N, C-alpha and C positions, 0 to 999 in steps of 0.2 A: 504595700505605698501607702502615704496615707495623701487623701486632695487635701489643695492649701482654700486656703477663704471662699476664695475668687474662687472655684472652683466646684464648689458644694453649690455657693451662689448661684452659680450658672445654671447644673444643675434643676437646683429649687423653679430658677423661673421659665424655666425648660417642660417644665413636671405640671405646674401652674400657672398658666404661661394667660390668665387671669386677673391672679392674686396679685396687691400688691404688699408687697413683705414691707414694717416700712424695724426701723434699727430707731435704738435711743442711738451713742457715743456720749463720755466727758473725753476731753485732748486737755489737757492741760487746763483744768477747772473750768470750759469754757463747757457748757452744753447742746450737746443739739438731733435734729432729728431729721434717720431716710429712708426715702422711697425705694425699694427697686422694685422690682417691674419688670419683666415681656419689654416692654418700646426701649430704658432705658438697660445694656447687660450692664457684667461689670467684664472687663477688661483689661 
């Protein structure tokens, strides 16, 4: 069974609590950057 993106990101933050993952997204032609860290878990 494959894990969802949210589950994989949560595991990333658990394994690397001192790192910040920067994700760039484009939705409807608008770009944005999201920072994911242990301080802001994906739920």
